C-alpha positions in Angstrom: 114.3 101.8 121.3 114.9 99.6 124.1 112.5 98.4 126.5 113.5 99.3 130.0 112.3 96.5 132.2 113.9 94.9 135.3 113.4 92.3 137.9 111.8 95.2 140.2 109.7 96.7 137.3 106.5 94.9 135.7 106.4 93.7 132.5 104.1 95.9 130.2 104.4 93.5 127.1 101.2 91.9 126.2 97.5 93.0 125.2 95.9 95.9 126.9 92.2 96.4 126.3 89.6 98.9 126.9 86.9 97.7 129.2 84.4 97.3 126.2 87.1 95.7 124.3 86.9 97.8 121.4 90.4 98.9 121.3 93.1 96.3 121.8 96.6 97.5 122.1 99.5 94.8 121.9 102.7 96.0 123.3 105.2 93.5 121.5 108.5 92.6 123.2 110.4 94.0 120.1 109.4 97.5 120.9 106.6 97.5 118.3 102.9 97.9 119.2 99.9 97.0 117.0 96.5 98.5 117.8 93.2 97.1 116.7 90.0 99.2 117.0 86.7 97.6 116.9 86.7 95.1 113.6 89.6 97.1 112.3 92.7 94.9 112.9 96.3 96.7 112.8 94.7 100.3 112.7 97.6 101.8 114.1 101.3 100.2 114.4 104.4 101.7 115.3 107.3 101.8 118.0 107.3 102.7 121.6 109.8 103.0 124.2 109.1 102.5 128.1 111.0 104.7 130.6 109.6 103.8 134.2 106.0 103.9 134.0 105.9 106.2 131.1 105.3 105.1 127.5 106.2 107.1 124.1 104.7 106.0 121.0 105.5 106.7 117.3 103.2 105.3 114.9 104.3 104.5 111.2 103.3 107.8 110.0 105.2 109.7 112.5 102.3 110.7 114.8 103.6 110.5 118.6 101.6 109.9 121.5 102.4 108.8 125.2 101.0 107.3 128.2 101.4 106.5 131.7 101.1 102.7 133.7 99.5 103.4 137.1 98.6 100.8 139.4 98.3 98.3 136.7 96.4 100.3 134.2 97.5 102.2 131.0 96.1 105.7 130.6 96.9 106.5 126.9 95.3 109.2 125.0 92.0 109.8 127.0 91.6 106.0 127.1 91.7 103.5 130.1 93.3 100.1 129.3 93.5 96.8 131.3 96.1 94.3 130.7 94.6 90.9 129.4 95.4 87.9 131.4 96.7 84.9 129.6 94.0 82.1 129.7 
C-alpha cells in the first residue's frame, strides 16, 4: 500500500490525538499505524492507504475502517483527532 503524498498534498504521517489525549493514533511512514487507547499502548495496529484526503485502514485482525482529513483534522470512526505538533 503506497502512501500517496506529493509536494501539493500535506503529510499526514505523524501522531494524531483526540482532544482529551485518550486516543493516540500514529501514522507511520511505512504505511503502518499504531493506535493507543488510554494506558493501553498498541491497542490496534495495521496498515493504511491514503488516497487524496481519504484514509482506509486494515488492522492486523482484518477489521477495516476509514476516515477523512478535513482542514487539518482527522475524522475517523466517530472520533476527531488533531495532529500533534513536534516539540
